[in-house]
Biopython code that builds the backbone (N, CA, C, O; Angstrom):
import numpy as np
from Bio.PDB.StructureBuilder import StructureBuilder

atoms = [
    (1, "MET", "N", (-17.894, -13.556, -10.710)),
    (1, "MET", "CA", (-16.965, -12.525, -10.985)),
    (1, "MET", "C", (-16.325, -12.827, -12.295)),
    (1, "MET", "O", (-15.864, -13.940, -12.549)),
    (2, "ASP", "N", (-16.301, -11.823, -13.126)),
    (2, "ASP", "CA", (-15.737, -12.026, -14.400)),
    (2, "ASP", "C", (-14.171, -11.684, -14.374)),
    (2, "ASP", "O", (-13.614, -11.107, -13.440)),
    (3, "SER", "N", (-13.568, -12.115, -15.511)),
    (3, "SER", "CA", (-12.089, -11.959, -15.513)),
    (3, "SER", "C", (-11.634, -10.555, -15.573)),
    (3, "SER", "O", (-10.552, -10.241, -15.077)),
    (4, "LEU", "N", (-12.459, -9.629, -16.195)),
    (4, "LEU", "CA", (-12.129, -8.256, -16.282)),
    (4, "LEU", "C", (-12.128, -7.630, -14.868)),
    (4, "LEU", "O", (-11.245, -6.839, -14.537)),
    (5, "PHE", "N", (-13.107, -7.988, -14.060)),
    (5, "PHE", "CA", (-13.137, -7.453, -12.659)),
    (5, "PHE", "C", (-11.882, -7.974, -11.887)),
    (5, "PHE", "O", (-11.206, -7.198, -11.211)),
    (6, "LEU", "N", (-11.600, -9.218, -11.993)),
    (6, "LEU", "CA", (-10.464, -9.829, -11.286)),
    (6, "LEU", "C", (-9.155, -9.106, -11.762)),
    (6, "LEU", "O", (-8.274, -8.812, -10.955)),
    (7, "THR", "N", (-9.064, -8.840, -13.056)),
    (7, "THR", "CA", (-7.856, -8.224, -13.547)),
    (7, "THR", "C", (-7.667, -6.807, -12.907)),
    (7, "THR", "O", (-6.588, -6.449, -12.435)),
    (8, "TYR", "N", (-8.771, -6.040, -12.925)),
    (8, "TYR", "CA", (-8.673, -4.712, -12.330)),
    (8, "TYR", "C", (-8.578, -4.684, -10.804)),
    (8, "TYR", "O", (-8.015, -3.755, -10.225)),
    (9, "ALA", "N", (-9.135, -5.713, -10.161)),
    (9, "ALA", "CA", (-9.014, -5.827, -8.713)),
    (9, "ALA", "C", (-7.518, -6.155, -8.473)),
    (9, "ALA", "O", (-6.923, -5.615, -7.540)),
    (10, "GLY", "N", (-6.930, -6.992, -9.263)),
    (10, "GLY", "CA", (-5.514, -7.320, -9.062)),
    (10, "GLY", "C", (-4.652, -6.123, -9.313)),
    (10, "GLY", "O", (-3.653, -5.923, -8.623)),
    (11, "LEU", "N", (-5.017, -5.309, -10.298)),
    (11, "LEU", "CA", (-4.319, -4.068, -10.596)),
    (11, "LEU", "C", (-4.301, -3.168, -9.349)),
    (11, "LEU", "O", (-3.282, -2.578, -8.989)),
    (12, "MET", "N", (-5.477, -3.094, -8.710)),
    (12, "MET", "CA", (-5.657, -2.232, -7.492)),
    (12, "MET", "C", (-4.788, -2.810, -6.412)),
    (12, "MET", "O", (-4.078, -2.065, -5.737)),
    (13, "LEU", "N", (-4.816, -4.076, -6.227)),
    (13, "LEU", "CA", (-3.949, -4.639, -5.196)),
    (13, "LEU", "C", (-2.504, -4.498, -5.447)),
    (13, "LEU", "O", (-1.713, -4.305, -4.524)),
    (14, "PHE", "N", (-2.144, -4.592, -6.688)),
    (14, "PHE", "CA", (-0.692, -4.312, -7.083)),
    (14, "PHE", "C", (-0.293, -2.863, -6.764)),
    (14, "PHE", "O", (0.773, -2.595, -6.210)),
    (15, "GLY", "N", (-1.188, -1.949, -7.135)),
    (15, "GLY", "CA", (-1.021, -0.555, -6.817)),
    (15, "GLY", "C", (-0.849, -0.332, -5.337)),
    (15, "GLY", "O", (0.036, 0.422, -4.931)),
    (16, "THR", "N", (-1.630, -0.935, -4.553)),
    (16, "THR", "CA", (-1.566, -0.810, -3.053)),
    (16, "THR", "C", (-0.266, -1.358, -2.566)),
    (16, "THR", "O", (0.294, -0.781, -1.634)),
    (17, "CYS", "N", (0.270, -2.428, -3.115)),
    (17, "CYS", "CA", (1.523, -2.961, -2.746)),
    (17, "CYS", "C", (2.650, -1.999, -3.120)),
    (17, "CYS", "O", (3.531, -1.738, -2.301)),
    (18, "VAL", "N", (2.634, -1.489, -4.295)),
    (18, "VAL", "CA", (3.672, -0.559, -4.734)),
    (18, "VAL", "C", (3.587, 0.720, -3.843)),
    (18, "VAL", "O", (4.616, 1.273, -3.454)),
    (19, "SER", "N", (2.410, 1.156, -3.543)),
    (19, "SER", "CA", (2.271, 2.337, -2.669)),
    (19, "SER", "C", (2.897, 2.063, -1.292)),
    (19, "SER", "O", (3.526, 2.953, -0.719)),
    (20, "SER", "N", (2.742, 0.902, -0.780)),
    (20, "SER", "CA", (3.394, 0.481, 0.461)),
    (20, "SER", "C", (4.962, 0.511, 0.283)),
    (20, "SER", "O", (5.681, 0.961, 1.175)),
    (21, "VAL", "N", (5.446, 0.031, -0.861)),
    (21, "VAL", "CA", (6.853, 0.071, -1.063)),
    (21, "VAL", "C", (7.370, 1.545, -1.033)),
    (21, "VAL", "O", (8.448, 1.831, -0.512)),
    (22, "SER", "N", (6.601, 2.411, -1.579)),
    (22, "SER", "CA", (7.013, 3.842, -1.607)),
    (22, "SER", "C", (6.982, 4.416, -0.226)),
    (22, "SER", "O", (7.804, 5.275, 0.095)),
    (23, "GLN", "N", (6.028, 3.961, 0.643)),
    (23, "GLN", "CA", (6.111, 4.386, 2.043)),
    (23, "GLN", "C", (7.332, 3.963, 2.707)),
    (23, "GLN", "O", (7.912, 4.721, 3.484)),
    (24, "VAL", "N", (7.770, 2.751, 2.436)),
    (24, "VAL", "CA", (9.007, 2.212, 2.984)),
    (24, "VAL", "C", (10.221, 3.030, 2.504)),
    (24, "VAL", "O", (11.149, 3.314, 3.261)),
    (25, "MET", "N", (10.169, 3.389, 1.232)),
    (25, "MET", "CA", (11.280, 4.249, 0.681)),
    (25, "MET", "C", (11.355, 5.558, 1.380)),
    (25, "MET", "O", (12.454, 6.028, 1.675)),
    (26, "LEU", "N", (10.165, 6.218, 1.679)),
    (26, "LEU", "CA", (10.190, 7.479, 2.386)),
    (26, "LEU", "C", (10.656, 7.315, 3.799)),
    (26, "LEU", "O", (11.307, 8.223, 4.316)),
    (27, "LYS", "N", (10.367, 6.213, 4.467)),
    (27, "LYS", "CA", (10.867, 5.974, 5.826)),
    (27, "LYS", "C", (12.366, 5.811, 5.801)),
    (27, "LYS", "O", (13.055, 6.319, 6.686)),
    (28, "LYS", "N", (12.889, 5.115, 4.811)),
    (28, "LYS", "CA", (14.334, 4.891, 4.622)),
    (28, "LYS", "C", (14.996, 6.301, 4.472)),
    (28, "LYS", "O", (15.992, 6.613, 5.124)),
    (29, "ALA", "N", (14.403, 7.108, 3.603)),
    (29, "ALA", "CA", (14.973, 8.430, 3.376)),
    (29, "ALA", "C", (14.939, 9.308, 4.665)),
    (29, "ALA", "O", (15.849, 10.105, 4.894)),
    (30, "ALA", "N", (13.965, 9.163, 5.430)),
    (30, "ALA", "CA", (13.787, 9.950, 6.664)),
    (30, "ALA", "C", (14.791, 9.543, 7.743)),
    (30, "ALA", "O", (15.035, 10.297, 8.684)),
    (31, "GLN", "N", (15.364, 8.360, 7.605)),
    (31, "GLN", "CA", (16.319, 7.872, 8.643)),
    (31, "GLN", "C", (17.732, 8.412, 8.283)),
    (31, "GLN", "O", (18.646, 8.272, 9.096)),
    (32, "LYS", "N", (17.931, 9.004, 7.129)),
    (32, "LYS", "CA", (19.221, 9.568, 6.776)),
    (32, "LYS", "C", (19.367, 11.003, 7.158)),
    (32, "LYS", "O", (18.380, 11.730, 7.270)),
    (33, "THR", "N", (20.566, 11.411, 7.357)),
    (33, "THR", "CA", (20.845, 12.843, 7.665)),
    (33, "THR", "C", (21.292, 13.531, 6.374)),
    (33, "THR", "O", (22.110, 13.009, 5.617)),
    (34, "TYR", "N", (20.742, 14.687, 6.157)),
    (34, "TYR", "CA", (21.064, 15.485, 4.978)),
    (34, "TYR", "C", (21.662, 16.799, 5.361)),
    (34, "TYR", "O", (21.359, 17.322, 6.434)),
    (35, "SER", "N", (22.525, 17.370, 4.501)),
    (35, "SER", "CA", (23.170, 18.601, 4.822)),
    (35, "SER", "C", (22.321, 19.819, 4.563)),
    (35, "SER", "O", (22.672, 20.913, 5.006)),
    (36, "SER", "N", (21.202, 19.666, 3.851)),
    (36, "SER", "CA", (20.273, 20.793, 3.621)),
    (36, "SER", "C", (18.854, 20.345, 3.507)),
    (36, "SER", "O", (18.597, 19.167, 3.260)),
    (37, "LYS", "N", (17.926, 21.240, 3.677)),
    (37, "LYS", "CA", (16.497, 20.916, 3.503)),
    (37, "LYS", "C", (16.219, 20.452, 2.083)),
    (37, "LYS", "O", (15.449, 19.516, 1.869)),
    (38, "ILE", "N", (16.861, 21.124, 1.089)),
    (38, "ILE", "CA", (16.664, 20.761, -0.318)),
    (38, "ILE", "C", (17.057, 19.322, -0.577)),
    (38, "ILE", "O", (16.311, 18.592, -1.229)),
    (39, "GLN", "N", (18.197, 18.899, -0.089)),
    (39, "GLN", "CA", (18.648, 17.490, -0.250)),
    (39, "GLN", "C", (17.723, 16.527, 0.461)),
    (39, "GLN", "O", (17.542, 15.389, 0.026)),
    (40, "GLU", "N", (17.140, 16.981, 1.552)),
    (40, "GLU", "CA", (16.206, 16.124, 2.284)),
    (40, "GLU", "C", (15.000, 15.701, 1.429)),
    (40, "GLU", "O", (14.509, 14.575, 1.503)),
    (41, "TYR", "N", (14.556, 16.667, 0.616)),
    (41, "TYR", "CA", (13.353, 16.430, -0.145)),
    (41, "TYR", "C", (13.644, 16.134, -1.667)),
    (41, "TYR", "O", (12.824, 15.505, -2.337)),
    (42, "ALA", "N", (14.777, 16.578, -2.175)),
    (42, "ALA", "CA", (15.162, 16.372, -3.546)),
    (42, "ALA", "C", (16.291, 15.473, -3.712)),
    (42, "ALA", "O", (17.343, 15.846, -4.231)),
    (43, "ASN", "N", (16.075, 14.190, -3.241)),
    (43, "ASN", "CA", (16.982, 13.134, -3.428)),
    (43, "ASN", "C", (16.347, 11.995, -4.151)),
    (43, "ASN", "O", (15.123, 11.876, -4.104)),
    (44, "PRO", "N", (17.081, 11.146, -4.818)),
    (44, "PRO", "CA", (16.497, 10.127, -5.654)),
    (44, "PRO", "C", (15.493, 9.195, -4.966)),
    (44, "PRO", "O", (14.498, 8.794, -5.570)),
    (45, "LEU", "N", (15.765, 8.847, -3.674)),
    (45, "LEU", "CA", (14.808, 7.978, -2.972)),
    (45, "LEU", "C", (13.474, 8.582, -2.772)),
    (45, "LEU", "O", (12.461, 7.906, -2.948)),
    (46, "VAL", "N", (13.420, 9.887, -2.393)),
    (46, "VAL", "CA", (12.203, 10.588, -2.130)),
    (46, "VAL", "C", (11.448, 10.859, -3.430)),
    (46, "VAL", "O", (10.239, 10.646, -3.523)),
    (47, "ILE", "N", (12.203, 11.341, -4.446)),
    (47, "ILE", "CA", (11.561, 11.613, -5.736)),
    (47, "ILE", "C", (10.990, 10.337, -6.285)),
    (47, "ILE", "O", (9.857, 10.374, -6.766)),
    (48, "THR", "N", (11.665, 9.212, -6.261)),
    (48, "THR", "CA", (11.194, 7.913, -6.759)),
    (48, "THR", "C", (9.920, 7.523, -6.012)),
    (48, "THR", "O", (8.959, 7.055, -6.623)),
    (49, "ALA", "N", (9.909, 7.712, -4.717)),
    (49, "ALA", "CA", (8.787, 7.352, -3.864)),
    (49, "ALA", "C", (7.539, 8.125, -4.289)),
    (49, "ALA", "O", (6.454, 7.568, -4.454)),
    (50, "TYR", "N", (7.745, 9.445, -4.459)),
    (50, "TYR", "CA", (6.562, 10.259, -4.903)),
    (50, "TYR", "C", (6.120, 9.947, -6.369)),
    (50, "TYR", "O", (4.939, 10.092, -6.684)),
    (51, "ILE", "N", (6.979, 9.554, -7.196)),
    (51, "ILE", "CA", (6.615, 9.159, -8.568)),
    (51, "ILE", "C", (5.844, 7.812, -8.451)),
    (51, "ILE", "O", (4.876, 7.613, -9.186)),
    (52, "LEU", "N", (6.230, 6.927, -7.587)),
    (52, "LEU", "CA", (5.461, 5.671, -7.399)),
    (52, "LEU", "C", (4.084, 5.999, -6.802)),
    (52, "LEU", "O", (3.098, 5.385, -7.209)),
    (53, "PHE", "N", (3.982, 6.919, -5.878)),
    (53, "PHE", "CA", (2.732, 7.296, -5.318)),
    (53, "PHE", "C", (1.773, 7.850, -6.410)),
    (53, "PHE", "O", (0.586, 7.523, -6.442)),
    (54, "PHE", "N", (2.315, 8.664, -7.260)),
    (54, "PHE", "CA", (1.526, 9.191, -8.420)),
    (54, "PHE", "C", (1.098, 8.122, -9.384)),
    (54, "PHE", "O", (-0.027, 8.123, -9.882)),
    (55, "ALA", "N", (1.994, 7.219, -9.639)),
    (55, "ALA", "CA", (1.679, 5.999, -10.564)),
    (55, "ALA", "C", (0.565, 5.184, -9.925)),
    (55, "ALA", "O", (-0.405, 4.818, -10.588)),
    (56, "THR", "N", (0.706, 4.902, -8.634)),
    (56, "THR", "CA", (-0.359, 4.056, -8.007)),
    (56, "THR", "C", (-1.728, 4.763, -7.978)),
    (56, "THR", "O", (-2.772, 4.116, -8.061)),
    (57, "THR", "N", (-1.704, 6.054, -7.862)),
    (57, "THR", "CA", (-2.930, 6.790, -7.915)),
    (57, "THR", "C", (-3.562, 6.674, -9.311)),
    (57, "THR", "O", (-4.780, 6.522, -9.414)),
    (58, "LEU", "N", (-2.816, 6.739, -10.317)),
    (58, "LEU", "CA", (-3.331, 6.443, -11.679)),
    (58, "LEU", "C", (-3.843, 5.014, -11.856)),
    (58, "LEU", "O", (-4.877, 4.776, -12.480)),
    (59, "LEU", "N", (-3.134, 4.127, -11.324)),
    (59, "LEU", "CA", (-3.575, 2.727, -11.359)),
    (59, "LEU", "C", (-4.908, 2.547, -10.692)),
    (59, "LEU", "O", (-5.792, 1.852, -11.192)),
    (60, "CYS", "N", (-5.038, 3.199, -9.534)),
    (60, "CYS", "CA", (-6.274, 3.150, -8.788)),
    (60, "CYS", "C", (-7.444, 3.770, -9.570)),
    (60, "CYS", "O", (-8.552, 3.232, -9.558)),
    (61, "ILE", "N", (-7.203, 4.877, -10.235)),
    (61, "ILE", "CA", (-8.291, 5.526, -11.062)),
    (61, "ILE", "C", (-8.635, 4.619, -12.200)),
    (61, "ILE", "O", (-9.813, 4.546, -12.549)),
    (62, "ILE", "N", (-7.705, 3.916, -12.814)),
    (62, "ILE", "CA", (-7.971, 3.041, -13.963)),
    (62, "ILE", "C", (-8.755, 1.812, -13.399)),
    (62, "ILE", "O", (-9.703, 1.343, -14.028)),
    (63, "ALA", "N", (-8.355, 1.315, -12.238)),
    (63, "ALA", "CA", (-8.990, 0.147, -11.671)),
    (63, "ALA", "C", (-10.477, 0.430, -11.323)),
    (63, "ALA", "O", (-11.336, -0.444, -11.441)),
    (64, "TYR", "N", (-10.731, 1.622, -10.912)),
    (64, "TYR", "CA", (-12.113, 1.928, -10.475)),
    (64, "TYR", "C", (-13.112, 1.935, -11.620)),
    (64, "TYR", "O", (-14.318, 2.029, -11.391)),
    (65, "ARG", "N", (-12.618, 1.837, -12.865)),
    (65, "ARG", "CA", (-13.510, 1.665, -14.018)),
    (65, "ARG", "C", (-14.285, 0.360, -13.944)),
    (65, "ARG", "O", (-15.413, 0.273, -14.430)),
    (66, "HIS", "N", (-13.661, -0.691, -13.317)),
    (66, "HIS", "CA", (-14.288, -1.982, -13.289)),
    (66, "HIS", "C", (-14.454, -2.546, -11.876)),
    (66, "HIS", "O", (-15.075, -3.595, -11.707)),
    (67, "VAL", "N", (-13.943, -1.907, -10.914)),
    (67, "VAL", "CA", (-14.110, -2.346, -9.518)),
    (67, "VAL", "C", (-15.126, -1.449, -8.844)),
    (67, "VAL", "O", (-15.016, -0.223, -8.865)),
    (68, "PRO", "N", (-16.119, -2.090, -8.245)),
    (68, "PRO", "CA", (-17.151, -1.274, -7.567)),
    (68, "PRO", "C", (-16.554, -0.337, -6.542)),
    (68, "PRO", "O", (-15.576, -0.665, -5.871)),
    (69, "LEU", "N", (-17.162, 0.842, -6.429)),
    (69, "LEU", "CA", (-16.644, 1.788, -5.505)),
    (69, "LEU", "C", (-16.758, 1.270, -4.080)),
    (69, "LEU", "O", (-15.956, 1.679, -3.240)),
    (70, "SER", "N", (-17.660, 0.437, -3.771)),
    (70, "SER", "CA", (-17.807, -0.109, -2.484)),
    (70, "SER", "C", (-16.695, -1.140, -2.067)),
    (70, "SER", "O", (-16.453, -1.424, -0.894)),
    (71, "LEU", "N", (-16.055, -1.661, -3.142)),
    (71, "LEU", "CA", (-15.031, -2.679, -2.924)),
    (71, "LEU", "C", (-13.600, -2.045, -2.893)),
    (71, "LEU", "O", (-12.671, -2.618, -2.325)),
    (72, "GLY", "N", (-13.462, -0.861, -3.514)),
    (72, "GLY", "CA", (-12.162, -0.248, -3.587)),
    (72, "GLY", "C", (-11.419, -0.045, -2.273)),
    (72, "GLY", "O", (-10.278, -0.477, -2.110)),
    (73, "PRO", "N", (-12.116, 0.645, -1.310)),
    (73, "PRO", "CA", (-11.482, 0.798, 0.011)),
    (73, "PRO", "C", (-11.123, -0.500, 0.726)),
    (73, "PRO", "O", (-10.135, -0.574, 1.457)),
    (74, "VAL", "N", (-11.932, -1.502, 0.502)),
    (74, "VAL", "CA", (-11.579, -2.847, 1.099)),
    (74, "VAL", "C", (-10.346, -3.363, 0.533)),
    (74, "VAL", "O", (-9.509, -3.866, 1.282)),
    (75, "LEU", "N", (-10.140, -3.280, -0.827)),
    (75, "LEU", "CA", (-8.878, -3.737, -1.376)),
    (75, "LEU", "C", (-7.690, -2.863, -1.000)),
    (75, "LEU", "O", (-6.575, -3.360, -0.843)),
    (76, "GLU", "N", (-7.919, -1.587, -0.859)),
    (76, "GLU", "CA", (-6.843, -0.692, -0.443)),
    (76, "GLU", "C", (-6.464, -0.899, 1.027)),
    (76, "GLU", "O", (-5.357, -0.536, 1.424)),
    (77, "SER", "N", (-7.338, -1.462, 1.827)),
    (77, "SER", "CA", (-7.019, -1.683, 3.229)),
    (77, "SER", "C", (-5.890, -2.768, 3.341)),
    (77, "SER", "O", (-5.308, -2.906, 4.417)),
    (78, "THR", "N", (-5.578, -3.512, 2.292)),
    (78, "THR", "CA", (-4.500, -4.443, 2.331)),
    (78, "THR", "C", (-3.159, -3.763, 2.549)),
    (78, "THR", "O", (-2.165, -4.403, 2.893)),
    (79, "SER", "N", (-3.153, -2.421, 2.335)),
    (79, "SER", "CA", (-1.889, -1.696, 2.592)),
    (79, "SER", "C", (-1.385, -1.901, 4.006)),
    (79, "SER", "O", (-0.173, -1.934, 4.219)),
    (80, "TYR", "N", (-2.288, -2.044, 4.995)),
    (80, "TYR", "CA", (-1.868, -2.287, 6.340)),
    (80, "TYR", "C", (-1.061, -3.613, 6.449)),
    (80, "TYR", "O", (-0.095, -3.707, 7.207)),
    (81, "LEU", "N", (-1.467, -4.569, 5.712)),
    (81, "LEU", "CA", (-0.816, -5.874, 5.717)),
    (81, "LEU", "C", (0.578, -5.692, 5.035)),
    (81, "LEU", "O", (1.579, -6.168, 5.570)),
    (82, "PHE", "N", (0.644, -5.045, 3.923)),
    (82, "PHE", "CA", (1.910, -4.846, 3.189)),
    (82, "PHE", "C", (2.916, -4.048, 4.088)),
    (82, "PHE", "O", (4.079, -4.431, 4.220)),
    (83, "VAL", "N", (2.446, -2.971, 4.676)),
    (83, "VAL", "CA", (3.340, -2.067, 5.459)),
    (83, "VAL", "C", (3.791, -2.894, 6.672)),
    (83, "VAL", "O", (4.973, -2.812, 7.005)),
    (84, "THR", "N", (3.012, -3.625, 7.310)),
    (84, "THR", "CA", (3.385, -4.433, 8.481)),
    (84, "THR", "C", (4.491, -5.476, 8.080)),
    (84, "THR", "O", (5.500, -5.644, 8.765)),
    (85, "ILE", "N", (4.240, -6.136, 6.968)),
    (85, "ILE", "CA", (5.226, -7.130, 6.462)),
    (85, "ILE", "C", (6.533, -6.495, 6.111)),
    (85, "ILE", "O", (7.589, -7.008, 6.483)),
    (86, "PHE", "N", (6.495, -5.365, 5.386)),
    (86, "PHE", "CA", (7.725, -4.649, 5.052)),
    (86, "PHE", "C", (8.404, -4.181, 6.194)),
    (86, "PHE", "O", (9.631, -4.274, 6.233)),
    (87, "GLY", "N", (7.716, -3.647, 7.208)),
    (87, "GLY", "CA", (8.287, -3.105, 8.376)),
    (87, "GLY", "C", (9.057, -4.202, 9.128)),
    (87, "GLY", "O", (10.165, -3.971, 9.610)),
    (88, "ALA", "N", (8.473, -5.363, 9.218)),
    (88, "ALA", "CA", (9.101, -6.491, 9.891)),
    (88, "ALA", "C", (10.341, -7.008, 9.135)),
    (88, "ALA", "O", (11.349, -7.361, 9.746)),
    (89, "LEU", "N", (10.241, -7.045, 7.758)),
    (89, "LEU", "CA", (11.328, -7.600, 6.970)),
    (89, "LEU", "C", (12.486, -6.601, 6.765)),
    (89, "LEU", "O", (13.661, -6.967, 6.789)),
    (90, "ILE", "N", (12.110, -5.350, 6.566)),
    (90, "ILE", "CA", (13.146, -4.377, 6.198)),
    (90, "ILE", "C", (13.650, -3.592, 7.453)),
    (90, "ILE", "O", (14.858, -3.388, 7.575)),
    (91, "PHE", "N", (12.835, -3.183, 8.310)),
    (91, "PHE", "CA", (13.143, -2.399, 9.475)),
    (91, "PHE", "C", (13.285, -3.243, 10.748)),
    (91, "PHE", "O", (13.624, -2.715, 11.807)),
    (92, "LYS", "N", (13.024, -4.564, 10.646)),
    (92, "LYS", "CA", (13.160, -5.455, 11.762)),
    (92, "LYS", "C", (12.172, -4.983, 12.909)),
    (92, "LYS", "O", (12.481, -5.141, 14.091)),
    (93, "GLU", "N", (11.010, -4.415, 12.538)),
    (93, "GLU", "CA", (10.093, -4.061, 13.556)),
    (93, "GLU", "C", (9.373, -5.291, 14.074)),
    (93, "GLU", "O", (9.102, -6.231, 13.327)),
    (94, "SER", "N", (9.066, -5.273, 15.360)),
    (94, "SER", "CA", (8.384, -6.484, 15.903)),
    (94, "SER", "C", (6.944, -6.431, 15.619)),
    (94, "SER", "O", (6.334, -5.362, 15.612)),
    (95, "VAL", "N", (6.357, -7.634, 15.370)),
    (95, "VAL", "CA", (4.967, -7.720, 15.150)),
    (95, "VAL", "C", (4.350, -8.247, 16.481)),
    (95, "VAL", "O", (4.414, -9.434, 16.801)),
    (96, "THR", "N", (3.775, -7.329, 17.202)),
    (96, "THR", "CA", (3.253, -7.649, 18.538)),
    (96, "THR", "C", (1.915, -8.403, 18.420)),
    (96, "THR", "O", (1.278, -8.518, 17.373)),
    (97, "LYS", "N", (1.582, -8.881, 19.566)),
    (97, "LYS", "CA", (0.296, -9.582, 19.598)),
    (97, "LYS", "C", (-0.899, -8.705, 19.173)),
    (97, "LYS", "O", (-1.802, -9.174, 18.480)),
    (98, "LYS", "N", (-0.893, -7.443, 19.592)),
    (98, "LYS", "CA", (-1.956, -6.487, 19.223)),
    (98, "LYS", "C", (-1.997, -6.240, 17.699)),
    (98, "LYS", "O", (-3.053, -6.173, 17.071)),
    (99, "LYS", "N", (-0.752, -6.107, 17.144)),
    (99, "LYS", "CA", (-0.623, -5.934, 15.653)),
    (99, "LYS", "C", (-1.212, -7.140, 14.952)),
    (99, "LYS", "O", (-1.980, -7.001, 14.000)),
    (100, "LEU", "N", (-0.867, -8.275, 15.404)),
    (100, "LEU", "CA", (-1.293, -9.527, 14.787)),
    (100, "LEU", "C", (-2.834, -9.691, 14.888)),
    (100, "LEU", "O", (-3.480, -10.132, 13.938)),
    (101, "ILE", "N", (-3.362, -9.353, 15.974)),
    (101, "ILE", "CA", (-4.864, -9.416, 16.156)),
    (101, "ILE", "C", (-5.499, -8.407, 15.163)),
    (101, "ILE", "O", (-6.458, -8.739, 14.466)),
    (102, "ALA", "N", (-4.956, -7.184, 15.113)),
    (102, "ALA", "CA", (-5.454, -6.155, 14.197)),
    (102, "ALA", "C", (-5.407, -6.618, 12.756)),
    (102, "ALA", "O", (-6.359, -6.422, 12.001)),
    (103, "LEU", "N", (-4.280, -7.243, 12.370)),
    (103, "LEU", "CA", (-4.147, -7.738, 10.961)),
    (103, "LEU", "C", (-5.200, -8.827, 10.672)),
    (103, "LEU", "O", (-5.794, -8.872, 9.595)),
    (104, "VAL", "N", (-5.410, -9.706, 11.681)),
    (104, "VAL", "CA", (-6.396, -10.783, 11.444)),
    (104, "VAL", "C", (-7.776, -10.185, 11.307)),
    (104, "VAL", "O", (-8.574, -10.652, 10.495)),
    (105, "LEU", "N", (-8.085, -9.122, 12.115)),
    (105, "LEU", "CA", (-9.398, -8.432, 11.976)),
    (105, "LEU", "C", (-9.515, -7.767, 10.633)),
    (105, "LEU", "O", (-10.590, -7.770, 10.033)),
    (106, "ILE", "N", (-8.393, -7.174, 10.129)),
    (106, "ILE", "CA", (-8.463, -6.564, 8.773)),
    (106, "ILE", "C", (-8.675, -7.627, 7.722)),
    (106, "ILE", "O", (-9.445, -7.397, 6.789)),
    (107, "ILE", "N", (-8.045, -8.760, 7.818)),
    (107, "ILE", "CA", (-8.201, -9.824, 6.827)),
    (107, "ILE", "C", (-9.661, -10.356, 6.888)),
    (107, "ILE", "O", (-10.277, -10.614, 5.854)),
    (108, "ILE", "N", (-10.165, -10.501, 8.048)),
    (108, "ILE", "CA", (-11.634, -10.928, 8.209)),
    (108, "ILE", "C", (-12.509, -9.977, 7.582)),
    (108, "ILE", "O", (-13.443, -10.358, 6.876)),
    (109, "GLY", "N", (-12.251, -8.682, 7.809)),
    (109, "GLY", "CA", (-13.068, -7.630, 7.224)),
    (109, "GLY", "C", (-12.978, -7.608, 5.674)),
    (109, "GLY", "O", (-13.974, -7.348, 4.998)),
    (110, "ILE", "N", (-11.854, -7.864, 5.158)),
    (110, "ILE", "CA", (-11.639, -7.895, 3.742)),
    (110, "ILE", "C", (-12.456, -9.077, 3.146)),
    (110, "ILE", "O", (-13.172, -8.933, 2.155)),
    (111, "VAL", "N", (-12.312, -10.207, 3.783)),
    (111, "VAL", "CA", (-13.064, -11.415, 3.325)),
    (111, "VAL", "C", (-14.536, -11.189, 3.333)),
    (111, "VAL", "O", (-15.229, -11.478, 2.358)),
    (112, "ILE", "N", (-15.043, -10.646, 4.485)),
    (112, "ILE", "CA", (-16.487, -10.464, 4.659)),
    (112, "ILE", "C", (-16.967, -9.398, 3.581)),
    (112, "ILE", "O", (-17.958, -9.628, 2.889)),
    (113, "SER", "N", (-16.303, -8.341, 3.473)),
    (113, "SER", "CA", (-16.648, -7.277, 2.527)),
    (113, "SER", "C", (-16.555, -7.817, 1.050)),
    (113, "SER", "O", (-17.374, -7.438, 0.213)),
    (114, "SER", "N", (-15.644, -8.621, 0.765)),
    (114, "SER", "CA", (-15.561, -9.137, -0.593)),
    (114, "SER", "C", (-16.651, -10.095, -0.940)),
    (114, "SER", "O", (-17.124, -10.114, -2.076)),
    (115, "VAL", "N", (-17.073, -10.912, 0.037)),
    (115, "VAL", "CA", (-18.134, -11.874, -0.216)),
    (115, "VAL", "C", (-19.476, -11.177, -0.454)),
    (115, "VAL", "O", (-20.258, -11.609, -1.301)),
    (116, "TRP", "N", (-19.736, -10.134, 0.271)),
    (116, "TRP", "CA", (-21.000, -9.433, 0.129)),
    (116, "TRP", "C", (-21.014, -8.183, -0.754)),
    (116, "TRP", "O", (-22.035, -7.504, -0.863)),
    (117, "ALA", "N", (-19.884, -7.889, -1.376)),
    (117, "ALA", "CA", (-19.821, -6.762, -2.284)),
    (117, "ALA", "C", (-20.451, -6.992, -3.608)),
    (117, "ALA", "O", (-20.453, -6.099, -4.454)),
]
sb = StructureBuilder()
sb.init_structure("model")
sb.init_model(0)
sb.init_chain("A")
sb.init_seg("    ")
for serial, (resi, resn, name, xyz) in enumerate(atoms, 1):
    if name == "N":
        sb.init_residue(resn, " ", resi, " ")
    sb.init_atom(name, np.array(xyz, "f"), 0.0, 1.0, " ", f" {name:<3s}", serial, name[0])
structure = sb.get_structure()
């Protein structure tokens, strides 16, 4: 693997992490009560989250210039890990045995796919 590939794969992983952060922001915004539908969608938290989603989409497009198409979805599957971690840390969601087994299977799949990609 060359350094250019690793750089762009890292960019894709960073984008996936930022995308997970924006999902958390949207969940935080959904937990609040707003006086109108406009405020529900046009508030700083929601707008920032959608800007982050747009930015991570651009990062993904840029990263695909050097990351093989077959490896992209594998790297993006790390979002399940990020969302679970953020959910546990920020929302105090419990990580059940089933979730833990699912995360281990995702990690195994990422490793296997990365080795043979």
